[in-house]
TORROBA-763710 format. One record per residue (C-alpha): x, y, z; residue in one letter; residue number from 0; chain. Coordinates in Angstrom, 3 decimals, padded with zeros to 6 digits, always signed. Each point is the difference from the previous one (the first is absolute). Layout:
REM TORROBA-763710
{xx:X | yy:Y | zz:Z | r:A | k:NUM | c:A}
...
***
This chain:
REM TORROBA-763710
{xx:+001.511 | yy:+022.079 | zz:+017.292 | r:X | k:0 | c:A}
{xx:-002.112 | yy:-000.638 | zz:-002.942 | r:X | k:1 | c:A}
{xx:-001.545 | yy:-003.286 | zz:+000.018 | r:X | k:2 | c:A}
{xx:-001.563 | yy:-001.926 | zz:-002.379 | r:X | k:3 | c:A}
{xx:-002.942 | yy:-002.059 | zz:-000.563 | r:X | k:4 | c:A}
{xx:-001.343 | yy:-002.920 | zz:-002.905 | r:X | k:5 | c:A}
{xx:-003.299 | yy:+001.398 | zz:-000.583 | r:X | k:6 | c:A}
{xx:-000.564 | yy:-001.454 | zz:-003.648 | r:X | k:7 | c:A}
{xx:+000.437 | yy:-003.678 | zz:-001.482 | r:X | k:8 | c:A}
{xx:-000.624 | yy:-002.211 | zz:-003.347 | r:X | k:9 | c:A}
{xx:+001.068 | yy:-002.565 | zz:-002.067 | r:X | k:10 | c:A}
{xx:-000.156 | yy:-001.716 | zz:-003.086 | r:X | k:11 | c:A}
{xx:+000.549 | yy:-003.324 | zz:-001.468 | r:X | k:12 | c:A}
{xx:-000.490 | yy:-001.620 | zz:-003.622 | r:X | k:13 | c:A}
{xx:-003.131 | yy:-001.735 | zz:-000.946 | r:X | k:14 | c:A}
{xx:+001.722 | yy:-003.682 | zz:-001.127 | r:X | k:15 | c:A}
{xx:+000.221 | yy:-002.737 | zz:+003.083 | r:X | k:16 | c:A}
{xx:+002.468 | yy:-002.622 | zz:-000.627 | r:X | k:17 | c:A}
{xx:-000.277 | yy:-002.683 | zz:+002.670 | r:X | k:18 | c:A}
{xx:+002.794 | yy:-002.207 | zz:+000.909 | r:X | k:19 | c:A}
{xx:-001.653 | yy:-002.892 | zz:-001.942 | r:X | k:20 | c:A}
{xx:-000.402 | yy:+001.879 | zz:-003.156 | r:X | k:21 | c:A}
{xx:+003.768 | yy:+000.688 | zz:+000.544 | r:X | k:22 | c:A}
{xx:+000.477 | yy:-003.587 | zz:-000.126 | r:X | k:23 | c:A}
{xx:-000.697 | yy:-000.099 | zz:-003.348 | r:X | k:24 | c:A}
{xx:+003.066 | yy:+002.597 | zz:-001.179 | r:X | k:25 | c:A}
{xx:+002.583 | yy:-001.542 | zz:+002.644 | r:X | k:26 | c:A}
{xx:+000.691 | yy:-002.924 | zz:+001.777 | r:X | k:27 | c:A}
{xx:-001.603 | yy:+000.463 | zz:+003.547 | r:X | k:28 | c:A}
{xx:-003.277 | yy:-000.156 | zz:+001.772 | r:X | k:29 | c:A}
{xx:-002.231 | yy:+001.452 | zz:+002.251 | r:X | k:30 | c:A}
{xx:+000.931 | yy:-002.343 | zz:+002.977 | r:X | k:31 | c:A}
{xx:+003.746 | yy:+001.050 | zz:-000.975 | r:X | k:32 | c:A}
{xx:-000.750 | yy:+003.943 | zz:-000.090 | r:X | k:33 | c:A}
{xx:-002.135 | yy:-000.078 | zz:+003.039 | r:X | k:34 | c:A}
{xx:+002.032 | yy:-001.748 | zz:+002.386 | r:X | k:35 | c:A}
{xx:+003.340 | yy:+001.861 | zz:-000.889 | r:X | k:36 | c:A}
{xx:-001.608 | yy:+003.572 | zz:-000.748 | r:X | k:37 | c:A}
{xx:-003.396 | yy:+000.030 | zz:+001.351 | r:X | k:38 | c:A}
{xx:-001.287 | yy:+001.358 | zz:-003.675 | r:X | k:39 | c:A}
{xx:-003.193 | yy:-001.538 | zz:-001.074 | r:X | k:40 | c:A}
{xx:-000.151 | yy:+002.746 | zz:-003.046 | r:X | k:41 | c:A}
{xx:+001.418 | yy:+003.125 | zz:-001.754 | r:X | k:42 | c:A}
{xx:-001.449 | yy:+002.948 | zz:-002.041 | r:X | k:43 | c:A}
{xx:+001.790 | yy:+000.423 | zz:-003.499 | r:X | k:44 | c:A}
{xx:+000.110 | yy:+003.061 | zz:-002.075 | r:X | k:45 | c:A}
{xx:-001.368 | yy:-000.251 | zz:-003.625 | r:X | k:46 | c:A}
{xx:+002.269 | yy:+001.362 | zz:-002.670 | r:X | k:47 | c:A}
{xx:-002.039 | yy:+003.301 | zz:-000.159 | r:X | k:48 | c:A}
{xx:+000.456 | yy:+000.668 | zz:+003.529 | r:X | k:49 | c:A}
{xx:+002.588 | yy:+002.433 | zz:+001.071 | r:X | k:50 | c:A}
{xx:+001.609 | yy:+000.458 | zz:+003.221 | r:X | k:51 | c:A}
{xx:-001.071 | yy:+003.690 | zz:-000.158 | r:X | k:52 | c:A}
{xx:-003.945 | yy:-001.562 | zz:-000.338 | r:X | k:53 | c:A}
{xx:+000.455 | yy:-001.332 | zz:+003.056 | r:X | k:54 | c:A}
{xx:+001.695 | yy:+002.148 | zz:+002.014 | r:X | k:55 | c:A}
{xx:-002.121 | yy:+002.506 | zz:-000.961 | r:X | k:56 | c:A}
{xx:-003.538 | yy:-001.875 | zz:+000.841 | r:X | k:57 | c:A}
{xx:+001.466 | yy:-000.592 | zz:+003.371 | r:X | k:58 | c:A}
{xx:+001.292 | yy:+004.035 | zz:+000.586 | r:X | k:59 | c:A}
{xx:-003.480 | yy:+000.938 | zz:-001.382 | r:X | k:60 | c:A}
{xx:-001.768 | yy:-002.250 | zz:+002.729 | r:X | k:61 | c:A}
{xx:+002.474 | yy:+001.454 | zz:+002.412 | r:X | k:62 | c:A}
{xx:-000.762 | yy:+003.844 | zz:-000.794 | r:X | k:63 | c:A}
{xx:-003.857 | yy:-000.999 | zz:+000.100 | r:X | k:64 | c:A}
{xx:+000.301 | yy:-001.544 | zz:+003.483 | r:X | k:65 | c:A}
{xx:+001.063 | yy:+002.940 | zz:+001.567 | r:X | k:66 | c:A}
{xx:-002.188 | yy:+002.744 | zz:-001.753 | r:X | k:67 | c:A}
{xx:+002.941 | yy:+001.097 | zz:-001.539 | r:X | k:68 | c:A}
{xx:+000.545 | yy:+001.692 | zz:-003.739 | r:X | k:69 | c:A}
{xx:+002.994 | yy:-000.977 | zz:-001.744 | r:X | k:70 | c:A}
{xx:+000.750 | yy:+003.454 | zz:-000.173 | r:X | k:71 | c:A}
{xx:+000.390 | yy:+000.126 | zz:+003.571 | r:X | k:72 | c:A}
{xx:+003.284 | yy:-001.903 | zz:+000.070 | r:X | k:73 | c:A}
{xx:+003.336 | yy:+001.196 | zz:+000.004 | r:X | k:74 | c:A}
{xx:+002.128 | yy:-003.411 | zz:-000.350 | r:X | k:75 | c:A}
{xx:-000.494 | yy:-002.965 | zz:-001.685 | r:X | k:76 | c:A}
{xx:+002.518 | yy:-003.160 | zz:+000.497 | r:X | k:77 | c:A}
{xx:-000.308 | yy:-003.068 | zz:-002.053 | r:X | k:78 | c:A}
{xx:+001.541 | yy:-002.966 | zz:+001.440 | r:X | k:79 | c:A}
{xx:+000.669 | yy:-002.455 | zz:-002.800 | r:X | k:80 | c:A}
{xx:+002.544 | yy:-001.834 | zz:-001.474 | r:X | k:81 | c:A}
{xx:-001.915 | yy:-000.769 | zz:-003.575 | r:X | k:82 | c:A}
{xx:-000.888 | yy:+003.282 | zz:-001.171 | r:X | k:83 | c:A}
{xx:-001.611 | yy:+000.284 | zz:-003.505 | r:X | k:84 | c:A}
{xx:+002.829 | yy:+002.685 | zz:-000.653 | r:X | k:85 | c:A}
{xx:+003.771 | yy:-000.576 | zz:+001.093 | r:X | k:86 | c:A}
{xx:-000.007 | yy:+003.481 | zz:+000.403 | r:X | k:87 | c:A}
{xx:-002.793 | yy:-000.224 | zz:+002.626 | r:X | k:88 | c:A}
{xx:-003.489 | yy:-000.255 | zz:+000.061 | r:X | k:89 | c:A}
{xx:-000.714 | yy:+002.004 | zz:+003.147 | r:X | k:90 | c:A}
{xx:-000.655 | yy:+003.439 | zz:-002.614 | r:X | k:91 | c:A}
{xx:-002.380 | yy:-002.185 | zz:-001.928 | r:X | k:92 | c:A}
{xx:-002.202 | yy:-000.588 | zz:+002.808 | r:X | k:93 | c:A}
{xx:-000.343 | yy:+003.509 | zz:+001.064 | r:X | k:94 | c:A}
{xx:-001.017 | yy:+000.945 | zz:-003.152 | r:X | k:95 | c:A}
{xx:-002.277 | yy:-002.783 | zz:-000.585 | r:X | k:96 | c:A}
{xx:-001.658 | yy:+001.368 | zz:+003.445 | r:X | k:97 | c:A}
{xx:-000.069 | yy:+003.494 | zz:-000.500 | r:X | k:98 | c:A}
{xx:+002.480 | yy:+000.655 | zz:+002.490 | r:X | k:99 | c:A}
{xx:+001.693 | yy:+003.131 | zz:-001.123 | r:X | k:100 | c:A}
{xx:+001.311 | yy:+001.735 | zz:+003.014 | r:X | k:101 | c:A}
{xx:+001.858 | yy:-003.173 | zz:+000.990 | r:X | k:102 | c:A}
{xx:+003.699 | yy:-001.243 | zz:-000.354 | r:X | k:103 | c:A}
{xx:+000.144 | yy:-003.415 | zz:-000.637 | r:X | k:104 | c:A}
{xx:+003.097 | yy:-002.543 | zz:-000.534 | r:X | k:105 | c:A}
{xx:+000.381 | yy:-003.711 | zz:+000.415 | r:X | k:106 | c:A}
{xx:+001.749 | yy:-001.556 | zz:+002.820 | r:X | k:107 | c:A}
{xx:+001.980 | yy:-004.043 | zz:-000.895 | r:X | k:108 | c:A}
{xx:+000.518 | yy:-002.066 | zz:+002.881 | r:X | k:109 | c:A}
{xx:-002.319 | yy:-003.059 | zz:-001.173 | r:X | k:110 | c:A}
{xx:-001.691 | yy:-001.850 | zz:+002.542 | r:X | k:111 | c:A}
{xx:+000.878 | yy:+003.028 | zz:+002.811 | r:X | k:112 | c:A}
{xx:-000.827 | yy:+002.276 | zz:-002.359 | r:X | k:113 | c:A}
{xx:-003.430 | yy:+001.024 | zz:+001.818 | r:X | k:114 | c:A}
{xx:+001.658 | yy:+000.210 | zz:+003.379 | r:X | k:115 | c:A}
{xx:+003.151 | yy:+002.152 | zz:-001.264 | r:X | k:116 | c:A}
{xx:-002.875 | yy:+002.422 | zz:-001.682 | r:X | k:117 | c:A}
{xx:-002.041 | yy:+000.310 | zz:+003.016 | r:X | k:118 | c:A}
{xx:+003.097 | yy:+000.925 | zz:+001.982 | r:X | k:119 | c:A}
{xx:+000.843 | yy:+002.383 | zz:-002.791 | r:X | k:120 | c:A}
{xx:-003.138 | yy:+001.748 | zz:-000.207 | r:X | k:121 | c:A}
{xx:-000.464 | yy:+000.550 | zz:+003.689 | r:X | k:122 | c:A}
{xx:+003.512 | yy:+001.817 | zz:-000.092 | r:X | k:123 | c:A}
{xx:-001.592 | yy:+002.745 | zz:-002.512 | r:X | k:124 | c:A}
{xx:-002.785 | yy:+000.366 | zz:+002.339 | r:X | k:125 | c:A}
{xx:+001.506 | yy:+000.256 | zz:+003.378 | r:X | k:126 | c:A}
{xx:+002.714 | yy:+002.368 | zz:-001.456 | r:X | k:127 | c:A}
{xx:-002.652 | yy:+002.391 | zz:-001.145 | r:X | k:128 | c:A}
{xx:+000.159 | yy:-000.306 | zz:-003.344 | r:X | k:129 | c:A}
{xx:-003.344 | yy:-001.579 | zz:-001.225 | r:X | k:130 | c:A}
{xx:-003.055 | yy:-000.645 | zz:+001.428 | r:X | k:131 | c:A}
{xx:-001.681 | yy:-003.272 | zz:-001.938 | r:X | k:132 | c:A}
{xx:+001.987 | yy:-002.559 | zz:-001.559 | r:X | k:133 | c:A}
{xx:-001.146 | yy:-002.504 | zz:-001.918 | r:X | k:134 | c:A}
{xx:+001.876 | yy:-003.275 | zz:+000.247 | r:X | k:135 | c:A}
{xx:-000.687 | yy:-003.071 | zz:-002.667 | r:X | k:136 | c:A}
{xx:+001.596 | yy:-003.529 | zz:+000.163 | r:X | k:137 | c:A}
{xx:-000.073 | yy:-001.701 | zz:-003.310 | r:X | k:138 | c:A}
{xx:+001.129 | yy:-003.029 | zz:-001.873 | r:X | k:139 | c:A}
{xx:-000.541 | yy:-002.076 | zz:-003.296 | r:X | k:140 | c:A}
{xx:+002.763 | yy:-002.520 | zz:+000.657 | r:X | k:141 | c:A}
{xx:-001.778 | yy:-002.354 | zz:-002.790 | r:X | k:142 | c:A}
{xx:+002.018 | yy:+001.818 | zz:-002.679 | r:X | k:143 | c:A}
{xx:+003.586 | yy:-001.219 | zz:+002.069 | r:X | k:144 | c:A}
{xx:-000.732 | yy:-003.719 | zz:+000.921 | r:X | k:145 | c:A}
{xx:+001.099 | yy:-002.834 | zz:-001.801 | r:X | k:146 | c:A}
{xx:-003.259 | yy:-002.115 | zz:+000.007 | r:X | k:147 | c:A}
{xx:+002.291 | yy:-003.393 | zz:-000.393 | r:X | k:148 | c:A}
{xx:+001.465 | yy:+000.645 | zz:+003.091 | r:X | k:149 | c:A}
{xx:-002.083 | yy:-001.548 | zz:+002.881 | r:X | k:150 | c:A}
{xx:+002.013 | yy:+001.415 | zz:+002.512 | r:X | k:151 | c:A}
{xx:-001.002 | yy:+003.590 | zz:-000.947 | r:X | k:152 | c:A}
{xx:-003.094 | yy:+000.249 | zz:-002.076 | r:X | k:153 | c:A}
{xx:-002.428 | yy:-001.510 | zz:+002.722 | r:X | k:154 | c:A}
{xx:+000.893 | yy:+002.589 | zz:+002.428 | r:X | k:155 | c:A}
{xx:-000.956 | yy:+003.362 | zz:-001.976 | r:X | k:156 | c:A}
{xx:-003.172 | yy:+001.881 | zz:-000.974 | r:X | k:157 | c:A}
{xx:-000.792 | yy:+003.667 | zz:-000.801 | r:X | k:158 | c:A}
{xx:-001.699 | yy:+002.776 | zz:+001.613 | r:X | k:159 | c:A}
{xx:-000.048 | yy:+003.772 | zz:+001.750 | r:X | k:160 | c:A}
{xx:-000.581 | yy:+001.503 | zz:+003.061 | r:X | k:161 | c:A}
{xx:-000.214 | yy:+003.609 | zz:+001.218 | r:X | k:162 | c:A}
{xx:-000.174 | yy:+002.326 | zz:+003.448 | r:X | k:163 | c:A}
{xx:-000.501 | yy:+003.514 | zz:+000.174 | r:X | k:164 | c:A}
{xx:+001.964 | yy:+001.647 | zz:+002.874 | r:X | k:165 | c:A}
{xx:-000.583 | yy:+003.556 | zz:+001.524 | r:X | k:166 | c:A}
{xx:+001.521 | yy:+002.366 | zz:+002.276 | r:X | k:167 | c:A}
{xx:-001.528 | yy:-000.453 | zz:+003.278 | r:X | k:168 | c:A}
{xx:+000.300 | yy:+001.392 | zz:+003.243 | r:X | k:169 | c:A}
{xx:+000.732 | yy:-003.740 | zz:+001.925 | r:X | k:170 | c:A}
{xx:+002.570 | yy:-001.911 | zz:-001.653 | r:X | k:171 | c:A}
{xx:-001.062 | yy:-003.167 | zz:-000.793 | r:X | k:172 | c:A}
{xx:+003.235 | yy:-001.723 | zz:-001.817 | r:X | k:173 | c:A}
{xx:+001.122 | yy:-001.042 | zz:+003.462 | r:X | k:174 | c:A}
{xx:+003.172 | yy:-001.716 | zz:-000.937 | r:X | k:175 | c:A}
{xx:+002.374 | yy:-001.288 | zz:-002.775 | r:X | k:176 | c:A}
{xx:+003.311 | yy:-001.642 | zz:-001.202 | r:X | k:177 | c:A}
{xx:+001.349 | yy:-000.419 | zz:-003.227 | r:X | k:178 | c:A}
{xx:+002.533 | yy:-001.976 | zz:-001.141 | r:X | k:179 | c:A}
{xx:+002.141 | yy:-001.653 | zz:-002.906 | r:X | k:180 | c:A}
{xx:+002.422 | yy:-002.701 | zz:-000.495 | r:X | k:181 | c:A}
{xx:+001.515 | yy:+000.039 | zz:-003.963 | r:X | k:182 | c:A}
{xx:+002.282 | yy:-003.402 | zz:+000.910 | r:X | k:183 | c:A}
{xx:-003.160 | yy:-002.331 | zz:-000.259 | r:X | k:184 | c:A}
{xx:-000.718 | yy:+002.196 | zz:-003.602 | r:X | k:185 | c:A}
{xx:+000.226 | yy:-003.144 | zz:-001.637 | r:X | k:186 | c:A}
{xx:-002.873 | yy:-002.010 | zz:+001.848 | r:X | k:187 | c:A}
{xx:-002.686 | yy:+001.825 | zz:-002.125 | r:X | k:188 | c:A}
{xx:+000.249 | yy:+001.466 | zz:-003.101 | r:X | k:189 | c:A}
{xx:-001.557 | yy:+001.418 | zz:-003.339 | r:X | k:190 | c:A}
{xx:+003.744 | yy:+000.981 | zz:-001.364 | r:X | k:191 | c:A}
{xx:+000.590 | yy:+001.657 | zz:-003.420 | r:X | k:192 | c:A}
{xx:+001.577 | yy:-001.797 | zz:-002.530 | r:X | k:193 | c:A}
{xx:+002.417 | yy:+001.309 | zz:-002.308 | r:X | k:194 | c:A}
{xx:+000.895 | yy:-000.980 | zz:-003.694 | r:X | k:195 | c:A}
{xx:+002.794 | yy:+001.178 | zz:-001.529 | r:X | k:196 | c:A}
{xx:-001.048 | yy:+003.079 | zz:-002.838 | r:X | k:197 | c:A}
{xx:+002.940 | yy:+001.268 | zz:-002.448 | r:X | k:198 | c:A}
{xx:-001.040 | yy:+003.466 | zz:-000.991 | r:X | k:199 | c:A}
{xx:+003.499 | yy:+000.162 | zz:-001.955 | r:X | k:200 | c:A}
{xx:+003.431 | yy:-001.474 | zz:-000.286 | r:X | k:201 | c:A}
{xx:+001.457 | yy:+001.214 | zz:+003.440 | r:X | k:202 | c:A}
{xx:-003.471 | yy:+000.657 | zz:+002.165 | r:X | k:203 | c:A}
{xx:-002.188 | yy:-002.548 | zz:+001.243 | r:X | k:204 | c:A}
{xx:-003.011 | yy:+000.217 | zz:+002.081 | r:X | k:205 | c:A}
{xx:-002.087 | yy:-001.677 | zz:+001.963 | r:X | k:206 | c:A}
{xx:-003.635 | yy:-000.438 | zz:-000.581 | r:X | k:207 | c:A}
{xx:-002.088 | yy:-002.897 | zz:+000.932 | r:X | k:208 | c:A}
{xx:-003.109 | yy:-000.771 | zz:+002.072 | r:X | k:209 | c:A}
{xx:-001.106 | yy:-001.314 | zz:+003.742 | r:X | k:210 | c:A}
{xx:+000.424 | yy:-003.585 | zz:+000.812 | r:X | k:211 | c:A}
{xx:-003.079 | yy:-001.417 | zz:+001.796 | r:X | k:212 | c:A}
{xx:-000.130 | yy:-000.111 | zz:+004.118 | r:X | k:213 | c:A}
{xx:+002.421 | yy:-002.342 | zz:+001.316 | r:X | k:214 | c:A}
{xx:-000.225 | yy:-000.699 | zz:+004.014 | r:X | k:215 | c:A}
{xx:+002.047 | yy:-002.048 | zz:+002.335 | r:X | k:216 | c:A}
{xx:-002.858 | yy:-000.977 | zz:+001.926 | r:X | k:217 | c:A}
{xx:+001.590 | yy:-001.533 | zz:+003.133 | r:X | k:218 | c:A}
{xx:+001.934 | yy:+002.905 | zz:+000.741 | r:X | k:219 | c:A}
{xx:-002.672 | yy:+002.455 | zz:-000.481 | r:X | k:220 | c:A}
{xx:-002.197 | yy:-002.182 | zz:+002.370 | r:X | k:221 | c:A}
{xx:+003.209 | yy:-000.113 | zz:+002.524 | r:X | k:222 | c:A}
{xx:+000.337 | yy:+003.865 | zz:-000.485 | r:X | k:223 | c:A}
{xx:-003.726 | yy:+000.763 | zz:+000.544 | r:X | k:224 | c:A}
{xx:-000.434 | yy:-002.084 | zz:+003.252 | r:X | k:225 | c:A}
{xx:+002.885 | yy:+001.261 | zz:+001.476 | r:X | k:226 | c:A}
{xx:+000.091 | yy:+003.814 | zz:-001.021 | r:X | k:227 | c:A}
{xx:-003.787 | yy:+000.877 | zz:-000.012 | r:X | k:228 | c:A}
{xx:-000.481 | yy:-000.715 | zz:+003.842 | r:X | k:229 | c:A}
{xx:+002.856 | yy:+001.846 | zz:+000.953 | r:X | k:230 | c:A}
{xx:-000.778 | yy:+003.029 | zz:-001.951 | r:X | k:231 | c:A}
{xx:-003.821 | yy:+000.001 | zz:+001.306 | r:X | k:232 | c:A}
{xx:+001.685 | yy:-000.083 | zz:+003.371 | r:X | k:233 | c:A}
{xx:+002.060 | yy:+002.889 | zz:-001.137 | r:X | k:234 | c:A}
{xx:-002.937 | yy:+002.162 | zz:-000.700 | r:X | k:235 | c:A}
{xx:-002.071 | yy:-001.034 | zz:+002.734 | r:X | k:236 | c:A}
{xx:+002.945 | yy:+001.402 | zz:+002.204 | r:X | k:237 | c:A}
{xx:+000.103 | yy:+003.087 | zz:-001.676 | r:X | k:238 | c:A}
{xx:-003.914 | yy:+000.277 | zz:+000.395 | r:X | k:239 | c:A}
{xx:+000.499 | yy:-000.388 | zz:+003.803 | r:X | k:240 | c:A}
{xx:-002.520 | yy:-003.353 | zz:-000.405 | r:X | k:241 | c:A}
{xx:+000.347 | yy:-003.564 | zz:+000.328 | r:X | k:242 | c:A}
{xx:-001.755 | yy:-002.875 | zz:-002.194 | r:X | k:243 | c:A}
{xx:-002.790 | yy:-000.396 | zz:+002.582 | r:X | k:244 | c:A}
{xx:-000.719 | yy:+003.319 | zz:-000.920 | r:X | k:245 | c:A}
{xx:-000.848 | yy:-000.959 | zz:-003.721 | r:X | k:246 | c:A}
{xx:-003.042 | yy:-000.068 | zz:-001.582 | r:X | k:247 | c:A}
{xx:+000.844 | yy:-001.603 | zz:-003.685 | r:X | k:248 | c:A}
{xx:+003.035 | yy:-001.527 | zz:-001.448 | r:X | k:249 | c:A}
{xx:+000.154 | yy:+001.296 | zz:-003.335 | r:X | k:250 | c:A}
{xx:+002.693 | yy:-001.573 | zz:-001.678 | r:X | k:251 | c:A}
{xx:+001.190 | yy:+000.019 | zz:-003.729 | r:X | k:252 | c:A}
{xx:-002.010 | yy:-003.015 | zz:-001.559 | r:X | k:253 | c:A}
{xx:+002.725 | yy:-002.178 | zz:-001.208 | r:X | k:254 | c:A}
{xx:-000.078 | yy:-003.543 | zz:+001.368 | r:X | k:255 | c:A}
{xx:-002.719 | yy:-001.032 | zz:+002.542 | r:X | k:256 | c:A}
{xx:+002.713 | yy:-002.304 | zz:+002.139 | r:X | k:257 | c:A}
{xx:+002.103 | yy:+003.868 | zz:+000.270 | r:X | k:258 | c:A}
{xx:-003.345 | yy:+001.580 | zz:+001.275 | r:X | k:259 | c:A}
{xx:-000.777 | yy:-002.631 | zz:+002.658 | r:X | k:260 | c:A}
{xx:+003.804 | yy:-000.333 | zz:+001.172 | r:X | k:261 | c:A}
{xx:+000.240 | yy:+003.495 | zz:+000.737 | r:X | k:262 | c:A}
{xx:-002.864 | yy:+000.213 | zz:+001.984 | r:X | k:263 | c:A}
{xx:+000.854 | yy:-002.830 | zz:+002.198 | r:X | k:264 | c:A}
{xx:+003.743 | yy:+001.527 | zz:+000.476 | r:X | k:265 | c:A}
{xx:-001.662 | yy:+003.606 | zz:+001.259 | r:X | k:266 | c:A}
{xx:-002.918 | yy:-002.421 | zz:+001.488 | r:X | k:267 | c:A}
{xx:-002.722 | yy:+001.678 | zz:-001.681 | r:X | k:268 | c:A}
{xx:-003.585 | yy:-001.891 | zz:-000.249 | r:X | k:269 | c:A}
{xx:-000.580 | yy:-001.439 | zz:-003.154 | r:X | k:270 | c:A}
{xx:-003.457 | yy:+001.463 | zz:+000.068 | r:X | k:271 | c:A}
{xx:+002.007 | yy:+003.746 | zz:-000.240 | r:X | k:272 | c:A}
{xx:+002.051 | yy:-001.243 | zz:-003.265 | r:X | k:273 | c:A}
{xx:-001.230 | yy:+001.931 | zz:-003.333 | r:X | k:274 | c:A}
{xx:+000.400 | yy:-002.373 | zz:-002.860 | r:X | k:275 | c:A}
{xx:-001.807 | yy:-000.321 | zz:-003.267 | r:X | k:276 | c:A}
{xx:+002.683 | yy:-001.811 | zz:-001.835 | r:X | k:277 | c:A}
{xx:-002.098 | yy:-003.025 | zz:-000.628 | r:X | k:278 | c:A}
{xx:-002.180 | yy:+002.181 | zz:-002.950 | r:X | k:279 | c:A}
{xx:+002.783 | yy:+002.314 | zz:-001.250 | r:X | k:280 | c:A}
{xx:+003.423 | yy:-001.336 | zz:+000.512 | r:X | k:281 | c:A}
{xx:+002.917 | yy:+002.296 | zz:+000.194 | r:X | k:282 | c:A}
{xx:-000.639 | yy:+003.255 | zz:-001.746 | r:X | k:283 | c:A}
{xx:+003.255 | yy:+001.394 | zz:+001.430 | r:X | k:284 | c:A}
{xx:-000.527 | yy:+004.071 | zz:+000.611 | r:X | k:285 | c:A}
{xx:-003.387 | yy:-000.624 | zz:+000.239 | r:X | k:286 | c:A}
{xx:-000.583 | yy:-002.590 | zz:+002.548 | r:X | k:287 | c:A}
{xx:-000.159 | yy:+002.148 | zz:+002.711 | r:X | k:288 | c:A}
{xx:-002.208 | yy:+002.560 | zz:-001.120 | r:X | k:289 | c:A}
{xx:-002.419 | yy:-002.280 | zz:-001.483 | r:X | k:290 | c:A}
{xx:-000.275 | yy:-001.764 | zz:+003.197 | r:X | k:291 | c:A}
{xx:-000.727 | yy:+003.071 | zz:+002.024 | r:X | k:292 | c:A}
{xx:-002.802 | yy:+000.994 | zz:-002.360 | r:X | k:293 | c:A}
{xx:-001.499 | yy:-003.193 | zz:+000.220 | r:X | k:294 | c:A}
{xx:+000.106 | yy:-000.374 | zz:+003.578 | r:X | k:295 | c:A}
{xx:-001.711 | yy:+003.977 | zz:+000.710 | r:X | k:296 | c:A}
{xx:-002.382 | yy:-000.951 | zz:-002.624 | r:X | k:297 | c:A}
{xx:-000.728 | yy:-003.166 | zz:+001.886 | r:X | k:298 | c:A}
{xx:-000.557 | yy:+001.461 | zz:+002.980 | r:X | k:299 | c:A}
{xx:+003.382 | yy:-001.385 | zz:+001.879 | r:X | k:300 | c:A}
{xx:+002.136 | yy:+002.886 | zz:+000.149 | r:X | k:301 | c:A}
{xx:-001.712 | yy:+002.593 | zz:+001.785 | r:X | k:302 | c:A}
{xx:+000.760 | yy:+003.316 | zz:+001.002 | r:X | k:303 | c:A}
{xx:+002.680 | yy:+000.407 | zz:+003.073 | r:X | k:304 | c:A}
{xx:+001.302 | yy:-003.421 | zz:-000.784 | r:X | k:305 | c:A}
{xx:+003.736 | yy:-000.217 | zz:-000.044 | r:X | k:306 | c:A}
{xx:+001.487 | yy:-002.251 | zz:-003.165 | r:X | k:307 | c:A}
{xx:+003.613 | yy:-001.453 | zz:+000.151 | r:X | k:308 | c:A}
{xx:+001.104 | yy:-000.267 | zz:-003.341 | r:X | k:309 | c:A}
{xx:+003.137 | yy:-001.130 | zz:-001.933 | r:X | k:310 | c:A}
{xx:+000.958 | yy:-000.297 | zz:-003.778 | r:X | k:311 | c:A}
{xx:+002.945 | yy:-002.211 | zz:-001.348 | r:X | k:312 | c:A}
{xx:+001.390 | yy:-001.296 | zz:-002.947 | r:X | k:313 | c:A}
{xx:+002.305 | yy:+000.913 | zz:-002.747 | r:X | k:314 | c:A}
{xx:+003.066 | yy:+002.094 | zz:+000.958 | r:X | k:315 | c:A}
{xx:-000.005 | yy:-001.453 | zz:+002.100 | r:X | k:316 | c:A}
{xx:-001.981 | yy:+002.576 | zz:+001.862 | r:X | k:317 | c:A}
{xx:-002.198 | yy:-000.009 | zz:+002.784 | r:X | k:318 | c:A}
{xx:-001.756 | yy:+002.319 | zz:+002.081 | r:X | k:319 | c:A}
{xx:-002.568 | yy:+000.480 | zz:+002.985 | r:X | k:320 | c:A}
{xx:-002.758 | yy:+002.539 | zz:+000.864 | r:X | k:321 | c:A}
{xx:-002.397 | yy:+000.141 | zz:+003.071 | r:X | k:322 | c:A}
{xx:-002.966 | yy:+002.099 | zz:-000.601 | r:X | k:323 | c:A}
{xx:-003.440 | yy:+000.938 | zz:+001.359 | r:X | k:324 | c:A}
{xx:-002.441 | yy:+000.067 | zz:-002.840 | r:X | k:325 | c:A}
{xx:-002.432 | yy:+002.915 | zz:-000.315 | r:X | k:326 | c:A}
***
């Protein structure tokens, strides 16, 4: 059986930092209110001249360089995003920016679960022998779609990108995974299309319109996460033949510090093993996991051979877990 290994990593974030205190000048909130409910202290926001393709390409280039590859070595690029520059997809624009002219490229949309879904998808292409090297990017600019008058959502989100390179390996470092979706809870977190009737001719009316800013039932999403994330991690660990005691690092989608703490407590994983940069970036959707992974590797926390238990969860509602050995 062909295995996979994570050989490269990179990330990119906008230069503009907006603190809770600064945000309180825009909407009725406070630093204490945001910190106690979410754990967020600040977030990075993209300027009008910074595009999703820019962030994705920067993170991707860093990942390629970190494993001493050239863009032309890549066979496939998967861009996990819900905020492409082009509704038809931005992966091909990233491919062009990188000069990865041998690689097929496509977008994958699964919101905050997107990176985990893309990681598992990439692994299938490698393990069935189709491709040798796959670039997986998670990137989002949610600030484009936030209602900055809604303090229940605008305080949560930030912008960023992260990327990894997966390569074929004699040893399989993807030890186990599980993916789930539940459309019955779709209304809990949305960025929905808002149609406007457009009369084309007397007997033909079409729909044209725009996308409504993010809406979220915070209580339902929180309840969903604290119940479903520990369960899916346990299932993925079972598939890997491991117990929580074997986990070196718990790497969750960075949505809310209370969720991270609750999942770790349920699995009896010590807080010292929980990776978190939520305080400085907020929820960057598909970017949170690869962004945190890149920072942890560069900081010397995650080392080759470490076992990482990761889970992404969010809109759909969708959630997934992957257990992998880094390196």
